[in-house]
N, C-alpha and C positions, 0 to 999 in steps of 0.2 A: 504886592501879593506874597503871602507867607509861603515859604518853601515847605513842601510836604516832607514828613519824616521818612528817612531811609536809614537802616542800620549801617553804621560805619565799621570798618575793620578794627579801628581803635577800640570802640566800645565792646565789640565781640571779644577781642583779646582781653579787655579788662574783665569782662564777665567770666572768661575762662580762668583767670587768676583768682577771682572770687570763689569759683566752684572748686578749685583745687584744694580749698580748705577742708572740703567734706567728701569730694567724689574722686574716683579714679576713672580714667577713660574706659568706656565699654569696648569690647573687641569688635573688629571688623573681620568677619570670617567668611572664607569662600565656602559655598555650599556645593558639594560634589553632585548631589542628586539634581538640583536645579540647573547647575551648569551643564550637565549631560543632557537633561531634558530639553533645554532651549539652545544648545549648541553655542553657549556664551560663557563668559566668566562672570558668575553671579555671586556677589558678596552681600552678606547680611550685616547691617550695623545693629548690634544686639542691645538695643535700649531696654529690652525685656529683662536684661540682667542688672539693671540699676538697683540700688539699695531699696527703692520703693517700687521696683518692677515696672517703671515707665520713665520716659524722658521728662515728665512734668516737674520733677525735682529741680531741674536746671533753671527754669524760669522763676519758679516759686522762691528758691533760695536767693537768686540774683536780685529779685525785687525786694524781698524782705531785708536782705543785708544792706541795701542802699538807704533804708529809712533812717531818719534822725533819731537821736535819743528820746526826744519828746514824742515822736510818732511811735517808737517802740514801747514807750511807757504806757501809752494808751491802748496798745494791742492791735492785732490785725483780725480781719474777718474775711471769710470766703464762702462762696456757695458752690457746692459740688457734690455729686453722688459717686465720685470715683477717684481717678488718678490724681487730679489736681488737689483734692482734699488731702490725700496722703502726702503729696509733696509739701503742702503748706504745713501739715502737722509735723513732719520730720524736721522742717526748717525751724519751726517754733521750738521744738525740743532741743535742737542743736544750739540755738541762740538764746535759749532760756527766756523766751517771751511768751506772753499769753495770746492764744489764738482761739477764735470762736468760729466753728465750722457749721454752717447751716446745710442740712441734707434733707431731701424729701422723705416723708414717712415710708415711702415705698422702697427705699434703699435696702438691698439685701443685707442681712445681719453680718455676713462675712466681711463686707466692705466697711461697715461701721466698726467692727472689731479691729480691722487693719488700721484705720485712722486712729483709733484709740491707742493701739500698740505703738505706732510711730510717734504720736504726740505725747503720750504718757500724761503726767499731771499738768502739762502746759497747755493742753487743749480741752476745750469744752464743746461737746457736740450737741447741736439743737436739731431735733427732727421736727419738721413743720411742713404742712402742705402735701399735696399729692404729686407735684411736679417740680422740676428744677426752677422754673419761673417763680413758683410760690416761695421757694427757699431763697432765691436771689432777691426778691422784693423785701423779705424780712431782713436779709443781710445788709442791704443798702440802708434800710431804715435804722438799723443798729449803728451803722457807721455815722449817719447824719446826727443821730441823737447823742452819741457818746464820743464823737470825734476820733473814731477809729479809722484805720486805713484798710480799704477794700483791696484785696489781692485778686485781680481779674485773671481768669483762666487763660486768656490769650490776647486780649486787645490792649496791650500796654507795652511801650518800647522796651522796658527792662525785662519783661517776660520774653519778648521776642528775641532780644539779645542773648538771654540765657539759653533759649532753645537753639539759637544759631551756633552755639559751641559744639553741637553735634556735627555740623559741617566742618568745623575746624579740625576736629578729631579724625573725621573721615579722610580729609586731605593729608593730614599728618601721617596717617597709618597706611594709606594706599601707596603701593609701589608701581601703579599703572595709571595711565590717563583714563579718567572715568568718562564714559560716553553717555550713560543714562543714569539718572538718579530718580528713584520712585519714592514719593513721600506721601503718607496719609494726610488727609485734610479733615479737620473738624471745624474749629473756629478759625483756623488759619495761622495760628501762632508758630507752629513748627515749620511749615513750608515757607512762611514769610521770612523767618530767621535763616533757615538753611538755604533757601533760594537766593536771598540777598547776598549771603556770603559767597556762594559759588559764582554768582554773576560778576563779582568783583575780583575773585581770585582765579577762577577757572571757568570763564564765560562760555567755552565750547560745550560744556556738559549740558545735556537736555534735561530740564527739570520737569518731571511728569507728576502732577498731582493725582491723588487717587481718593475718590469719595464713594461711599455706599450709594447704590442706585436709589435707595429709598429716602435719601437725605442729601440731594445734590445742591446744597445751599451756595457753595462757592461757584459751581458751574453755572447756575442760573444767574447769579450776580454778575459774573463776567460776561455772560451773554447780553444782559440788559445794561451793562455799563454802570451799575449802581448796586448798592447792597439791598437785597430783597429779603423779605421774611416769608419762609414757606409756611403755608397754612397747616399742612399735615406731613408728617415724616414717619418713616419706619424706625423705631427706636432700638431695634435689635443690636445694631453696631453702636452700643452706648458710648464708646469712647470717641466716636466721630460723628454722631447723629445730632446735628444742631439745626435749629430752624433759621438762625441768622448768624452769619459770620461777622467778624469784627470790622469796624470802619477803618482802623489803622492797618489791620492785616490785609484788608481788601485792596487798599491803595498800593501796598507793596506787591501783592500777588499779581496785580495788573501788569507789573513790570518784570516779574521773574518767572512766571509759569509759562512753559512752552506748550503744554497740553494737559488736559484732565481726562482721566479714565473713570467711568462709572461702573462699579462692579456690583452685580446682583448679590443680595445677601446669601442666597443659596450657594453661589460660587465661593464666597468667603468661608462658609461652613465646610465645604469640601476641602478647601485649602488647610483649614485648622486641623482636620482629621488626617490629611496627608502628612503634614509637618510632624504631627505627633507620632504617627505610625512609621514614617520613614526616617525621621531625624531625632525623635524624642524631644522635640521642641514644643513646649506648652505655651500657647499665646491666646490672647483675647481676640474677639472679632476685629477690633480696630488694628490690632497688631498684625493681622494677616492681610490687611488691605493692599499694601505695597507688593506683596508676593503674588497675591491673586491677580493683580493687574498685568503680570508678565504674560499671561495667556493671551491678552488682547494686543500685545506688542511683540509677539513671537517672531514675526518676519523682520521687524526693524532691529531687534537686539541680537540677531544671529551673528556670531563672531565678534561681538562687542564686549566691553567691560561695563558691568551693570552693578549698581548698589541699590539695595532695598532697605529702607529704615524700618526695622521691626519695633514698633512704638511702645508695646507693653504686653504684659503677661498676667494681668489681674483678672483671670477668668474664674468664674464661680463654677465649681464642679457640678452643681445642681442643674446647670444649663446644658450638660452633655447630651441628654436625650433630645432636647430641642435642636441642638446643633446637628446631630445625626439626622433628625427628621427633615430639617430644612435642606440638608445636603442631598438626601435621597430624592426628595421632591424635585429639586432643581435638576438633578442628573437624570430624571425620568425613570427612577427605579422604584418609586413608591406611588401607588395609585389607590384612590378611594372611590367607592361606588355605593349608591343606594340600590340594592338588588331586591326585586320583588319575588320572593320565594313562593312557590305553590305550597299551600298549607296541607301537606300530606307527608306521611312517613317516608323517609328516604330522600327527601328533596335536597338536603344538605350533602348527603353522601354522593348523590348524582353530581352536584356542583364540584365537589372535591375530585371525583374520579374522572369526570368528562370535560370539565372546564379548565381546571388548573393544569398548567404545564409541569413537566418533571422537576423544574427548578423554581417554580413559583411557590410563594409561602404566604399563608394568611397570617397577618400580624395584628389585625384588629377585627373584632366581630361583635356586633350588638344586634340582638333580635328579640322582638316581642311577638309572641303568637296571639293572634286575634281570631277567635273561633267564629266570629260573625262575618268574616270575610274570606274570600277564596284565596287571596294572595296576601302574604305578610311581608312588609319591608324589613330589610336588614342593612345595617351600615357596615360595609366590609372594606378593610384595608389590605392590599396585596402588594408584596414586595417581589420584584422580578430581578433576575440576575443581569440582564442586559436590557437597555432601554427599548430595543427593537422587539422584545418579547411581548410587549403590551398589545401589539397588533393582533397576534395570534390569540391572546386572551380575550379580546373583544369579539373576534370572529367566533370563538367557541361558545361564548355566552349567547350570541345570536342563534347559532346552529342548534343549541340545546334548549331554546325557548325561554331563556332567563331574561326578563325585562329589567333593564338597569338604567340608572342615571349617573353620569360621570361627574364627580364632585370637584376634582382638581381645578377645573377651569371655571368654577363658580365661586368667586372669592367670598361673597357674603355668606353663602351656605357653608363653605369650607371653614371659615373663621368660627362660625357658630358650632359646628360639629367637632372640630379638632381642638 
């Protein structure tokens, strides 16, 4: 029976030497606000401060640097809409080799420009298909036809060993025994690498994986004891939302993960805003995963030494409004209604004066007057200051004769209207 692959300390140390050619260690920083909030010593491993603003450069460079001269001559290929593409592009530029990067046509322009900036004249970007799977299919086809090397985003031993160097740095820089390590999970490359290193060097540390609730691919796979493909996922946490984790990473994760926390996308958004407002830290949704998980481990980590890996900061500023909206909805501070207003003068004024509380605010209003009907529907969004305020709002609508339909808990209608 063939022994399954497991990263060795020797190979991780070798990967670290390889990465020393282009990278410096990212800081391990204690966060005073989080430490005070949870009554623990909370440290952040700041992979958002990498040259390409995510840990992905570690695995990409380690893999590409390992290729033979013949393989390098033929060039490399990857499929990615985000951080992996930037890591591959930067590696190609540093090593002076040709890389072809396939990205979905839906990829934001900002990310395409970043890849081009890091890769310069050494990278060719091909926009094809509407999804990552479409781009990946074309990338593999290119590899087969032109004898190029495919650089997988996570399911490759050399990628995993590159990501594992994050753990090596954490243990080198920490002056305390680490009780808990929170690691975001997408395809599993980071937690497979980091978890395997810790289990060999500091096995008492609890390895807690963190996935977005809308894409629990590793969690489901571990439950079923095999890699499963999720039919539908919420792609909002784009750096960690995958339908299927890696076969190699899954085998390792079965051995190294102590627990997995599923964090709702709305909670992640709240954490992004808090980190920006309190600490001036700008991170992408996947980068906030490990920190957002602390809320669900508050009792266990009290008085403990905790490390959260902040995986990346490639956040598109155009997403800010969506992030704020998702946060408000999750926290119960934003509510949408279809209100049937009486079609008479002064109906809206009565609503504002008699229904809205002193701190309630109308943030969305769409209304079409229909003269042939007695009542006209309006789509109304209301932001409250405290989640408990909505109860009074609903009572006042009933007391003043406003017929309404609550939209927040009707997902199909909500997606159509918002």
